[in-house]
N, C-alpha and C positions, 0 to 999 in steps of 0.2 A: 173241501170247503171246511172252514173252522166251524166249530160247534161250542157254545157256551156250556160250561161244566156246572152241573148242579151240586157244588161243593161250596161251603161256607167259607171262602177265602179271606173274607173280611174278619172273621173271629180269629183266623190264624194271624192276621196282620196286627189285631188288637193284642193277642199274646205275645208276639215278638216286640212290639213297641213297649208293652208293659214290662218287659224284662229290662228296659232301659229308662225306666220311671217316666215314660209318655203315656199317659192315661188317655184314650181315645174314647169318645162318646158319640153316638149317631146323632146327626142333624140332617133329616131329610135323606139325600143319597149320599152323604159323605160322612166321615168321622172327623171330629175336630178335637184338639187338646185345649182344655179351659176355654172353649167356645171361641177360639181365635182362629183367623187364617194362618196357615194353609189348611184347607181340608184335604183328606187323603182317602182313597178307595181302592179296591182291588177286584179284578175280574181274571177269570182263568178261562182258556179255551183249549179244547183238543184241535190240533192242527193235522195230525196224521195219526192213523191207527194201522200198525204193521202187523196186527195179530199177536205177536210176541212181545211187541213193545208199542208204547205210544209217545208222541210228541206233543208237549203242553207248552202254551204261551201264557205267562203271567203278566198282567198289565197293571202297573201301579200308576194311578192318576193323582197328581197333585193340583188342588184347585186355589186360585187366588181371585182377588175381586175383579180383575180385569183380564182373566184368561186361565189356562191350565197347560200342564205338559204331562206326558205320559212317559214312563220308563218301562220297557218290555223285557222279559227274560224268558229263553226258550230252553227246554230241558226234555231229554228223552229217556225213559225208564220202562220197567215192565208194566206198571200200573200208573193210573192218573195221580193217585196219592204219592207215590215215589218221585214222579216226575215233577210234581208240585213242591215237594220237600227240596228237591235239588235246585228249582227256580227261586224259591224262597231263600235258599242258602246263597244264591247268587246275589240276590237283593241285599240280604244282611251284611255279606262281605263287602260289597262294593259301593252300595248306594245309601243304605240306611243311616250310616254314621255321618255321611255328608249332609243328609236332611237334618239329622239331630243338631249338628254344628250349626247349620244355616238358619234353621227354624224354630227349634225347641230348646232354647238355652237351659230349661229346668232338666233336661234329659241327661242320663248318665253318659259321660264320655268315656271311650276307650281308646287305646293307642291302636289306630287303624290306618295310618298313613294320610289321613285328611289334613290338607293345608288351608290356610287362609293368607289373604293378601289384600292390599289396597292398590287398584289400578286406576290410572287416569286415562280416560278415553274421550276424546272430542270435548275437552273442557270440563267434563264431569268426573266425579270419583265414584268408584263402584267397589263394594264389598265382594270379594271373590273367595269362594270356597270350593275346593279341588278334591275330588275323590282320589283314592289310590288307583293303581291300575289293576283292574280286575282281570285275572288270567284263568283260562281253561286250556288244557292241552296235555299231550303225553310228554313232549319235550319240556326240559326246564325253561323257566321264563327268560333266563339270561340267554339261552341259545337261540331265541327267535328273532332277536332284533340287537344289532351292533350296540346301539347306544340308545337307551330308553329315554334319556332326557332330551333327545332330538323330538321325539313325540310330542312332549308337552311344549317344547319350543315352538313348533309349528301350530299347535292349537293356540297358544298365547298370541302369536303373531297374526294368525288369521282372525281371532276375535277382535283384536285391537284395531284391526283395518276396516271393521264395520261401523256404519252410521247407525249406532243404537239409539232407538227412539222409545222403547218401553222401559219399565221400572225394574223388571226381573226377566232374566234369560236362563234357559237351561241348554247347554250344549254337550250333546251326547257324541262321542267318537268311538267307532268299533272297527277294529281290523280283523278279519277272519280268513284263515287259510284253511280250506275244506280238506276233507280226507283225499279228495282226488287232485289236490294241490292247486285248486283255484283260489284266487285272491280276491277278496270281497271287502274293499274298504267302504265304510258307511260314516256320515257326519250329519248331524241334524241340530238345528237350533229352534227351540220351542216346537219340536216335532216336524219343523219344515227342512227339506234338504238344503245343506250347507255345501254346495259344490266346490267352493274355493278350498276349504278345508279338507274335504274329501280327497280332492286331488293331491293336495300336499302331503297327506298321510300316506297315500298310495305310493309316492315317490321315495319314501324312506327304505333304509336297509333291511326290509324283512326278509327272513330265511325262506327259502322255496323248499318245502318238504312234502312228502305224500302222506302226512298225517294232520289230523285236525289241531288247530289252536286258534284262540280268540282273545284279543286284548281290548279292554273296555275302559273308558274314562268319562266322566261327568265333572263339568265345570258349571257352577252357578253364580251368576252375576246379579247382584242387587244394587240398585243406584242409591246413593247416599244423599240424604237430604243436608241442606246447608248446615243445620245445627249439629249434624253428625260428623261433619268433616273436621 
């Protein structure tokens, strides 16, 4: 059973964002930059305690006027603090710069593989911000999938097939190969299962090995108003 950790992870979030010129201030339960949406907050949980190591889950929640979504990061290390440092490292490498590009124009940009595009879906135009492929594993990234571009191709195709009705979407895709060789594809849209994308990702040419690896991607869609088109 998970247990909420009594560690001030929001201060760590403030410190990390501050390094990129995004100043966060508390307003009720969330942190805001310049008092504008989105709000952001962090929570951390102990998922497992093995005595010599612990498994920690870090949840980063983004708040919007009409909803929210959560990005979760799991890490295992000797202490809660070390596991959290690893989880925040995943956040910073794979998702933070996607958020900065999408939501905080005043934030400091770095070369991190984040891409932008405009897509037309169901007669509307959408600003698209795409994260890099976050990777963890012993094998080199190039050795776990024959063609990484195919992963994004199926993500794009699956998204464009959706009847999008909201103004903002977060699509998270994760493919994990466990240390026992078990294959675990996951796909979520605004934290709800996205089975069509999960199935498409599962059919790609992932390498079957008896060691852990995980590939993660985040796509943000924001509907453009007529005057923004």
